[in-house]
N, C-alpha and C positions, 0 to 999 in steps of 0.2 A: 381320271384318265382310264382306270381299269373298268369303271362302270360303263363307259362309252365304248368299250371293246365288246361288241355284241356276242362274239363267239365265247369269250370268257364268261360273260354274264349268263348265257344260255347253259353252258356246261355246269356252272355253279347251281343254277336252278334245278338241274337234273340230279344233283347230289342228294341222296336220301337223308332225311333228318333222323336224328337219334332220339328225338322227343318221344317219350313213351305214349303220351296221349294221342299224338299224331299217328304213331305206328299202329296203335290199337283202334284207331278211328273214332275215339271218344271226343276229341277236340279239347282244347285247353279251356279250363273253367274261366268264366268271365271275371271272377273275383281274384284271379291270379295273373300276374304279369308274365309274359313270355321271357324266358331266360335262356339264350343260346348256350350250348355246352361246348361247341368246338369253334375253331377259327372259321371253318367253312360256313357254319350256321350263322355266325356273326356277320360274315360278308354277304351271305344270302339275304338276311333280314335287312341289312343296310342297303343293298341294291334294290330290294323290293320297295323300300321306303322312298328311295331316290326316284324310282320309276312312277309310283302311283300315290305318293303321299300328297296331302293338301297343304302341307307346311311349306313355308318359303325356303327353308333350308333344313338339313338334317344334322343333328348333333351326334357325332360318332363316339361319344364317351364310352359306351359299352365295349365297342371294338378296341378302343385305345386301352381300356382297363384290362381286357382279356390278354392283350399283348404285353402288359406290364410296362408300358411306356411312361416316361416322366414328361408331361406337357410343359413343365417349366424350364426344360433344358433343350436348347436347339441342337438338332442332330443333322447328319448328312442325308439329304433326300435320296441320293444315288445309293448310298449304303443301305438305307431302309428298303429301297426297291429290290436290291439284290437279295437281301436276307429274307424278305417276305416272299418273293417268288420261290426261293429255295424251300422255305417252310411250307408254302402252298403246294408245291410239287410233291414234297414228301408226304403231305397229308392226303393228297388226291391219289397217290400211288396205290393206296389200299382199296380203291373203288373197283368194282367189277366192270362197270360200263367203260369201254375203251375211250369213248368220246370224252368222258369225264377224266379218266385216269391220265390221258396223254395230252390234255388241253394246254398245259403250260409249255410242253416241248413243241407242240404244233404251232403255237402262237408266237413264242418268244425265243426258241432255241435254234441256233444255226451251228455250222461247223466250219472250222478253218484248220489248216495244217501248218505246223512249223517245219519248213523244208530247209535242210542243210545239204549243200553240194560241196564235195571235196574238190579243191582246185587241182589236185595232183592226178586223181584217177577219174574224176567226174561222177563218183558214186553219190547217189541222192538218197537221203533218209528222210522219212516223214514221221511226224508225231501229230496225230489227229486229235483235236480237242473241241469240245462243245463250248459255245458262248451264248450268253443271254443279253449281252450288250457289248458294244465296241467302245473302248475308252480311248478318246482321241486327244492328243496333245494340241493345244491351240497356240502355244507360245511361238511367236514369229510368223503366224499365218493370218490371213484375212478372209479366206473362203473355206467352207466346209469340205469341199472336194480336195483342197490342199492338205487338210488334216487327215483325210482318209488315205491320200497318197503317201504321206509320211508314215502312217500306221503300217502300210504294206511294203515300204521301201526295203531294199536289200541292205543287209548288214554284213560287214567284213569281219571275219574272225582271224586275227593275226597275232603274232608275237606271243605274249603270255596267255592270250585268249584263244589259242589255236584249238582246232577240233580234232578229236581222236577218231581217225577213220579205221573202221573195222577191216576194210579191204587192204589198206596200206599197212595196217597194224602199227601205226605211229601217228603222232600229232602232225596235222597238216593245216595249211591255210585253207579257209573255206568261206563260203557265203551262206547267209541264213536270211530267210524272209518268210512272211506269212502269206499264204494263199487262201482265199475265200472259196470254200467248197460248196456251201449251201447257205441260203439266207432264210430267216423266218418270215412269217406273214407280218409280224409287227417287229420292226427294226428299231431298237433303242440305241441311240448314240449319246454317249456321256461326254460332255465337253469338260476337260480337266481344267477348271478355272482356279481351283485351290491347289497351290503348290507350296512346298517348304522352302523358305528363304534361308540359306545357310549363313548369310552375312548377319542377319538380324536374329536368327534363331527362332523364328515363329512362322506360322502359315500366313500366306497372303493371298488375296484374290486378284486374278488378272482381269482388269476391267477393259479389255481390248475388244474392239468390234469384230464380230464374225458374221460373214454373210452366208445365207443359206436360202435355197429355193424351195418353193412349194412342191415341185416335182423333182425327184432325185433319181437319176439313171445310174444304177449300180452295175450295169453290164460291163463297162470298161475295167472294173475292179475284180471281176470274177475270173476263176480259172477256166470254167466252161462257159462259152458264150452262146449256148443254144437255148437259153431260157428267156423268160420275160422278167425283167428286173426293174420295172418302173414303179417307184414308190411315191406316194403323195403324203404331204405333211399332215399329221393328225393331232399333234400335241406339242406344246412348247412350255417347258417349266422354267420360270423366271426366279432368280435369286436377286432381290433388290437390296443394295447396300454395298459399301466399299470394303468392309472388313470380312475376314473369313470366320470371325467369331460371333457375328451378329448379322441381322438382316431380316428379310421377310420374303416368304415364298408366295408366288402367284402362278396359277396354272391357266393356260389357254388351251382348250380342247375343242375338237371339231366333232359335231354330232354326225355319225356316219349315215343316218337315215335322212336327215334334212339338209346336210351340208353346211349348217350354220355353226359359227364359232361362238364359244362362250368363254367368258373370263371368270374364273373361280378365285375369289379373294376372301378367304374365311367365309363368313356368312353372307357376304355380298356377291351375288351372281348377276352378271350382266351379259346380255346377248349383243354381239357385234352387229353393226348395220351392214347390209349388203353382202352377207355371207363371206366377209373378208376378215382375215386376221389383222388386228390393229394393236400393236404393242403399246403405242401411246406413251404416257408418262412413266411406264415401267422402265423406260430406258434412261430416265433421269437418275443420277446417283443421289443417294440419300444425303451424302456429304460432298458438296462440290469441291473438286480438286483444282489447283492452280494450273495443272498441266493437262486439262481435259482435251482430248482430241475431238476434232469435228466429226460428226457422223457422216460416213460416206454415202453417196447417192446410191439408191437401190432401184433397179429396173422393175418392170412389171413382173409379178410372180416371184419376186425375191424379197428378202428381208435382211436387215442388219441389226444385230443386237450385241450390246456389251454386257448384258445380264443373263442371256440364255444359258441355261445350265444343263438342260437335258432336252434332246429333240427326239420325237417319236414319229416314225414314218410307217405307213400302212401300204402293203402291196396293192397296186391298182388292179382291180378286176372288173370284168363286165357283168359279173353275176349280180342279181338283185340283192340288195342288202337284206340281212336276216331280220326277223322280228322275234324278240325274246319275250315269251309270255310268262307272266308271274304264276307260279303254281298256286293251286287253290288254297293250300294251307297257308302260304305266305300272304296271299291276297286277303284271307280272313284276318290275319294279324294286322295288315295295313289298314283295312277298313275299321278294325277295332281302334287303332291308333288315330285314324281320322275322326272317329266318333268322339274320342277323348279330346282331340284338338278342337272340334266344333263345340263341345261342352265348355272347354276353357274359353273359347272366343265368346260364347254366350254369357258366361260368368263375367268376363271383362266388360261386355256390353251392358250387362245389368249394373255392374259397379259404376260404370260411367254414367248411366242414367240416374242411379242413386246419388252420385256425386253432383250431378246437375241439379237434382231436386234439392239436395242440401244447400247447394250454392244459391239457388233461388230464394230458399227460406232465409238463408243468411243475408242475402242481398236486401230482402224486404226488412229484416231486422235492423240492419245497418242504416238503411234508408230512413226508417222511422226514427231511430235513436240519434242519428248523426246531427239532425237539426236541433235536438234538445241536449246534445252532449255538452256544449260549453255552458258555463254559469251565466246568469242573466246579465251581469255587469261585465264590461270589457276591461278586466284587470290586466295589469302588467305582471311580469314574473317577479317583481319585487314586493308583491303584496304581503308575503310572509315577513320579510325584513321590516316593512313599514309597521305592521302590527306589533311586532316584538320591540321595535325601536320606540314606539309610543309607550309601551309598558316599561321599558328601561328608563325613559325620560321621567315618567311619573315616579318611579321608585327612587331615582337619584335627585328628585326635586329640581329638575332642570327642564329645558325645552328641547325640542327635536333639533333645533339649530346647533345646540351644543353637541348633540350626538353626531351630526353630520360633520361638525368641525373636528371631533375626535378621530373620525375615520378619514378625514381629508377628502370628503366627497361633497358635491353640491347639495345643499339642503333641498333644492327644488325637486330632486329625484324622489324624495320621500313624501311628496305631496301629489303624486300622480293619481293616487286612489283616494276618493272622498271617504270621509270617516263613516258616513251612513252606508256606503257600499260595503265597508269592512264588517259592519255590525249587522246589516239587515239582509244580506243575500246568502242563503244556505248553499254550501258547496262541500265537496269532499275531494281528497287527493287519492289517486289510483296510480299504480305502477304504469309508467309509460311503455315498458316492454310488454306488459300484459295487454294493454290497449292495442299495440301494433299487431300482436298475434291475433287478437280478436278481429281486427280489420283485415288482415292478410290471409289467414288460414280459413279454409272451408270447414274443417273439423272443429268441434267445440273446444275452446281452450281449457286449460286446467284451472282450478280455483284460484282466485286472486290472492297473491302473496305480497304483502306490503312490509314484511319483516326486514327486508334489506335496507329500508330507509329509516329505521328506528334508531334513536340515540340510546345512551346508557340509562336514561330515565324512562324509557319505554314510550317516548313521544317522537314526533316528526323532527328529524335532524335538519338543521339549516342547510348543510352542504348537500343534502339529497333532493333538494327542490328540482334540480335539473333532470332527474330521472323520474319525476312524478308529473302527473297531469291533473290539473284542477278541473273537475267535471261537476255538473249540476247534481243536486241531491236526488232528483227524480231518476236520472240515469243510474246513479250509484245504487239506489234501492233496487232497480231492475237487475243490475249486474249481480249483486250479492244474493238476491232472491233466486236467480236462475243458476249462477255458477258457484256461489258460495265463496269461502275464503275469508281473509281478514289480515290484520285488524283494520277496522274502519277508522279513517283519519279525517275528521271534520275540522272546523276552525278551532275547536278547543284542543286539538292534538298538537298545536304549535308549541314547541318547547321554549319557554322563556329562559330557563336556566342556561341552556346551551348558547342562546344568543347573547345573554349577558356575559358569559364567560368568553365567548368569541370577541365581543367588543373590548373586554379587558385586555385580551391578548393582542388585538390589533392596536390598541392605544399604547401598550408597552412597546410594541415593535416600532411604532412611530416615534416614541420618546427615547428609544435606545441610544441613538447617536448623540442626542443632546445630553442625556444622562452620562454617557461615556466621557464627554468633555468635562462635565461638572465633576465627576469622580476623579478624573485625572488631575484637575486643579486642586481638589480637596486633599489628594494624596501628597501634594507638595508642601502642605502645612504641617509643621512640627507639632506633635501632640504633647501637651504638658501634663504632668501628673498622671493620675490613673483614670482619666476620662475616656480613653479610647478602647478599641477592641482589637483582639488578635485576629489576623487574617493570613492565610497561607500565601507565600510569595508566588507559588505556581498558580493558585486560584486567581490572584490579582492580575497576573500576566495574561490570562485567557478568560477573564470574567465576561467580556462582551460576547465572545464566541460561545461560551457556555450558556449565556442567557438566550442567545438567538437559537441555539440548538434546543434548549429547553422549551422555548415558545413553539418551535416547529414540532417538537415531540408532542406537545399538548394538542396541537392541531391533528397530528397523526393519530394520537390516542382517541381523539374524538371521533375520527373516521372509523377506527377499529372497534370502538366500544359500542357502536350502534348495532342493532339487531343483525344477526348473521342469517344467511340463507340456509335452508334445510340442507344438511349434509356437509356443513362446513366445520365439523368437529376437528378435522385434521388441521385446518388453518388456525383454529383457536389454540390448539396445542403448540403449533409453531410460533404464534405470536407470544404465547406465555413463555416459551423457551427464550425468545429474543429479549423479552423484558427481563428475564432472570439474568441474562448475560449483561444487559445494560446496567442492572443494579449493581453488578460486581465492579463496574468502573467507578472511580472516585468522582463524587459530586463536588459542588463548590464548598470550599473551606474544610473538606474532609482530609486534605493533605496534611493538616496539622493535628489530626486526631491520632492518638497512639492506639496500640492494640487493645488497651483496656478501656477505650472510650473516653479518655481524658486528654488534656492538653499535652502535646509532645514536649520533650525536654530540649530538643535542638532549636535554639533561637535563630540559627542561620536559615531555617526554612520558613520563618514567619516574621511578620512585622505588625506594628500598631498603626491603626487608622483612626480618624476622628469619628465622633458620633454621627456627624452629618453624612460622611461617606458611608458608614455602616448602614444608616437608614436607607440611603439610596440603593445599596446592594441588597438589603432585605426585601425591597419591593420585588426584585427579580428572583431572589432565592429565599422565600419565607421559611423553608425547612432547613436552612443551613445551620450547622452547629455554631453556637455563640459562646465566645470566651472573652469576658472583660479583661482589661489590662491588669487588673488586680488579681486575676485568677492564678493560682499556684500550679506548677507543673505536676505531672502524675508522680505520686510517691513511689508506686511500684516500679515505674521505669527508672527512677533514680537509684533504687536498690539494685535493679538488674544491671544498670550501667556500672555501678561500683563493683559488682561481682564480675562483670565482663572484663573490667580493667585488671582485676586481680588475676583472673584466669589467663589473660593475655600475658601478663608478667610471668606467671608460672609456666606457661607454654614456652615462652622465650628462654627461660632458664633451663627447662627440660631439653629443648632443642640444642642449646649451647653445650650442655653436658654430654648429650648423646653424640653430637658432632665431634667433640673433642675425643671421646672414647673410641669412636669408630671413624676416624678421619679418612683413612684409606678406602673404606667401604663407601663413604659418602662421595668421595672424589673419583671412585672407580679406578684406583691406582694400585699397582702391585698385586693384582688378583691372581690366585692360584689357578692352575689349569690341569685337568686330568691327562691331557695329551702330552704334556711335558711336566711330569710330577716334580715338585720342588724337592731339592735334596735335604733341606733343613728339617723336614718333618715326615712322619710316616702315616699321619692321619689328618683328614680334613673333615669339616662339618658342612652340612647342606641345609639351606633354608630356601623357601620359595622365592622366586624373583618378584612375585606379587608383593610380598612383605617388604622387600628392599625398595621397590618403587614407591609404595605408600609411605615408607619411613623417610625417604629422600624428599618427597613432597612436603611432609610435615616440617622437616628441618629447614627447608628453603623458606617456607611461609608458615611459621608457627601460629600467627594470628589468624590465618584464613583456613587452615586445614586442621582436622582433628588429630590429636596425638595417637600414635600407635602403641598399644599397651601389651600386645601378645604376638608371639610367633606361631602362626597356624601351619604347622608341618603336616597336619592330618590330611591335607589335600594332596600330598605327594605319596600317600600310602593307600593301599587297598583296604576293603572291609576286614581282611584277615590280619591287618597290621604289617603286611609285607611291602617292600619297596616296589614302585611301579616302573622304575627305569633301570636299564642296563648301563654298564660302564661305557660301552661303545656309544649308546644313544645319547648319554649325557655329554659326550664330546661333540655330537653333531646336531641332530634335529631337536633334541630335548634341552639343548644348552640354554635356550631362551626361557625355559620354565624354572630353572634352578639357579642358585647362586652359591658358589663355594666359599667357605669361611675358614680363615686361619684359626688355629686353636686359641691364640691370645684374644682374637675378636670374639670367639665363642664364649669365653669366660666373661667378657664385658656384656655380651647379649644376655647371658643368663642372669646377670645382675640387674640389667635395665628392663628386661621384658619377661613376661610369663611364657614359658616354652611348654607346649603340649607334648611334643615327641622329639626325641633326639635322634638325628639321622647322621651317621658317621661312615666315612669311607676310609678303609685301612689298606695300606700297601703291604703285601705279604713278603715280597722279595727285597733283598738288600740293594744298595745303590750300584754294586758292581755288575749286577745282572743287566743284560741288554733290555732296552725299553720295550722291545717287541714281546719279550717273555715275562714281563712284569705281571704279577697276579694281584688282584684286588679282592677285598672282602667288604661287606657292608653290615652295618647294624641299624635297623633290622635287615634280614635277608631278602633277596629278590623273590617275589611271588610269581612263578612261571605262568600259572593259569590266568591270573588277572592281567599279566603283561601281554599274553596272547590275545585276550579279549580286548585290550586297549588298542593293539595294532589292527585287529579286525574292524573295530569301530572307526579308527582313523581312515582305513581304506574305504570303508563304507561312506564316510563323510565326503571323501574325495569323489565318490561316484554319485552323490545325492545333493550336489550343490545347486543353488539357485542364484541367478544374477551375479555370476562370477566373471572376472575379466580374463580373456585370453588375447593373444596377439597373433596377427597374421602378417607374414612377410611375403611380398610378391617378388619372385625371382625370375630373371631372364638369363638364359644360358648358365643356369646354376649359380648366378650371382645375385645377391640381394639388391633390390632397387633402392637407391639413395636419392630421393628427390623431396621436394617440398610436399608435406602431407596436405592433402585436400581436406576441406571440412568433412568431419566424420559423422556417421550416424551411430547411435548407441555407444558412444565413446565414454569410457570411464572418466570421471572428474578427478581421479586421484592424483594425476600428474600435476594439475594446478595447485592442489593442496600441498604436494611435496615441494614444489618450487617456493611456495610461501614459507614452508618450514625451513628451507635452506637459508632464507633471507632473515631469519631471526637474529637478534643481537647476541653477542657473546654471553654465555651463561644460560641461554634459553634454548639451545639447540638440542639439549638432551630430550630424547623422545618421551621421557616421563614427565617433562616439565608441564605440559598442557594436558596431561591425561585426565579424563573425566573421572568423576567420583566412582569409586569401585574398581578402577584400574581395569586390568584385563578381565574379561567376563569368564565365568566358569560355566561349563556345560556338562550336564550329567550324561553319563554313558548309558545307553538303553540297556535294559535287563540287568543292570549292575547298580550297586549302591555307592560305589566309589566315585570320586570326582576328579576330573582332570582339567587342566587349564587349556584354553584354546585362545590363541592370540587374536586380539581384536583388530590390530593393524599390523603392517609389515614395515620395518624400517627401510629407509631409502637404500642403505648399504647392502641389504640382503635380498632385495626384491629385483625383479627383472627391470632393466632400464629400457624404456621405449625409445627407439631411435627414430630419426626423421624418415618419413616414408612408410613407417609401420603403422598399422591400424589396430586399435584396441576395440574389441567387441564384447558386449555383455551377453552371456549365454547361460543356459541351464543344463543340468546333466540329462534331463529327460527330453531335451530338444534333439530332433533327428538331424542327420548330416545334410539332408535336403534343405531343411530350414536354415542351417548355417550357411549353405551355399547361396541362398537367397540374400542373407545379410551381406555376404562377401560380394555378391553382385552389385548391391547398392553402394558398397564402399569402394570397390575397385573397377566397376563397370565391366565385369567379366561374366558372361552368361554361365549358368551352372554346368552346362554340358561341355564348356571349354575349360573348366577348372580341374586341375590335378593337384590334390591336396595330400600332404604327408606330414607326419609328426614323428620325430626321432628316427627317420629312415623308413617308417612304416606307411605304406600307401593307404589312404582312406578312400574307399570306393563303394561302400555299402550305404546307399542313400537312406535306407529304412532304419539303419541302426542308430541308437542314441549315442550322444557324445560320451556319456559315462561308460557305455559298453565298449566304445572305441579307445578308451584310455585317455581321453582329453580331460585334463584336470585344470583347476584354476592356475593362472599364470603360465599355461602352456604356450608354446610358440609353434604355430602351424605355418608350413611353407606352402605358398601358392604358385603354381606354374601354369600360365595361361597358354592354351593352344594357339588361339587367334585373338589378339586384342581387338575389341570392338569399340569403335569410336563413338557411335551415335546410339544412345539409349533413351531418346526422348519418349519413344512409345513404350514406356515402362510397363503399362497395363498389359500390353500384348505379350511382353516378355514374361510377366508373371503368369499369364495363362499357359505359356509354353512349359513353365517350370512344373506345373501340376499335370500329371499324366492324364491323357484323355481316356475316358472309360468307354466311349462309344455306346453300343447297345448291350454292354455287359450286364447280365442280370435280368434281361428282358426275355419275353417268350420267343423273340425272333431267333435266339441262339439255341432253340430246343426247349423242351418241357422239363 
């Protein structure tokens, strides 16, 4: 559009170049490409190419790169036009030639005034402003003139919007409107098709029809009526598509010299017939809508468009159109580019000629060899099977009819090929894929590669016949002589071993059902004496399935063991890994093998079968471990079994003794508390809660859990031997990490367990003193430094969590919403687990009952050598209870508030800009801040108050785009250098 503005093009041609070679008159060396230095030089060179280049289209990549634009991101064409005109005007303002310096203002700049009239005194004030385009609202209008009328309509300033009149020296009712003072030669009219929809929270496109004429009389809209204001249409910019976030731009521009219209659609340029504007299919929406309005009828000289986005009118004059001559310097560059283009065209033509010559040579080669490609005899695809079948029949001392019977196929199939044909006609097998490339491609194919069809014995695999082609020996010699490759596969390459193995597998598959019935009947017979064999009961239940899987695996192994294509090393490693995993699974009869490789001692897991049944099973599992009925059980397992029984009895006795000595500690009854110190003693002892939980597990199940032999109190102390907890913390947050012990219980613990450190709490005051003034002491003493480090680490952990659960309450009128919770996204599964925990039978509701080995995990504090306990789970009674209508979300500390709002949008259908979030009375409004920085910790409850509930969020993709702020042309050269 700018190129076809002759005045702008001529002014840019007059702009002097900064190229040093051009300034000195030396000319740019032919071995160096021209590199424009400024935006004006880029536009100069681009215009010169558009004017005199021999190319069908010009690639503006250099111009785009100079502006720093991202071609992968759609931008607003109107915004680009404004910013570039501003940049161009600023750049040309430094030129000495006034025709160049003022070209942007002369061509595109007009003036209007904001006129405000006081209703009280009639005082009129004007604010004159320049414009480069008029932005017209199209909503509710059908004609362009109606849009212009609304742009200039009078506006009333009343009530809170009253105008301060300097004459009246007070706020008065007034009227305000825009008056057009002067219009530019080129009038840009921007149709505001993209508007912000408050209801859905995203931009949308108005796909309404707007009518506009080819001639536009602007005189009725001017303040002064004494000029000529007839404009003719010169360009229409189309945005094709229904969405404001995607689409395609097409430009229709009129050549001012010839009066012909051109359509510019990327690299496709089309001249309209009859010097008329034809919008055509550009008016069809990319995505048809159910509520499409019918296109209104347009009279002669008028057009209607639902996609017109920018209209450009030129002032109609009687003067002869200008002719913009390309400067000598630029014309030299264009001719140089034309020469390069011609050279490229000639190279392409030569390449096409060479391709044609190669094609003819290849055609003659194919024509000559194609007749001799097949072997002399007309063999069927079963020739390979026939040959190997005869070999198998000779080896087994039987005839081929027996072979066909074993495969349940008609014997006539194997007599399609005469024996003399098999033995007397030389032929070879070649990869079918290679032959297809040889026939289809004009370029010479790569060397022949037959490795993909080799078996583990290095011969032709029977299952690979389908990807091979049998050709005559004459053509094979020609191929290997000219193209090379290998290995060559003639009639001797047929693998007898693979076919014999395949026949065995097929025969066993066919016999499997019959043998299953036979074995089932044999298992019903009672075995007398020591004639039978031990078989695992699990193996007997699934032996048919195991046999079938084993036979199928042998087929698969045969496929995998054949030669691999070049570069398949990774696949080989993967198959080796799969085999290793399969080997770890139990095979037939391995379920009765003990860890020492002998017969297991448990007779409940095995039974005796007859010799006949074992013989049948051995046919399918020749490598299965064999144990005759007379075989003795593993002696080592017997010894271990006796030792295990003795240990169990010892553990039961230990558990009973410890439970009796520490009955109240086991039942968690009559426990002392620091908050209400018991009167009967002045000292209490401390052990870790971890020890108590592990000991309780052992007492409950002495045969399944390991006994606890020691009390590890070192975990409650710092490296200096000081206590890590204050008296206040032991009554609150740290109460889950310690257990208070009565002196009598402590005496029993010292007798039953090995104690590494004694920790004792001593009450300093007498009983008559008030509880608030009671003083305590401890042995060992509190270590203040390590205690402070522990608190810092705990606070840091609360700010550095990942995948933690928080809760969101939606409130209306400051009341929490109580309704059925909808299916949630990213909801924690802990609730279901807790419900299951509540349903446990009596005696198993203790949180320690199903605790995993190791109990509560220990976590080392960074930069310290001491260890603290960190609870692995939270009891139901001490954690936040999620009520109906509340949503649980999984979040991380480094997640921003904006990302949390997007999660809340999915869960509650409330757009981010309508969300008012708060936590503990503190408003959360910094979208860029992380949740850790905002004080959101695990189990926090965030209150959500929505400004306007939004019902329909079907177009969630559009909402997501709104959530991410638009950058526009930020960071590009359009916003300054």
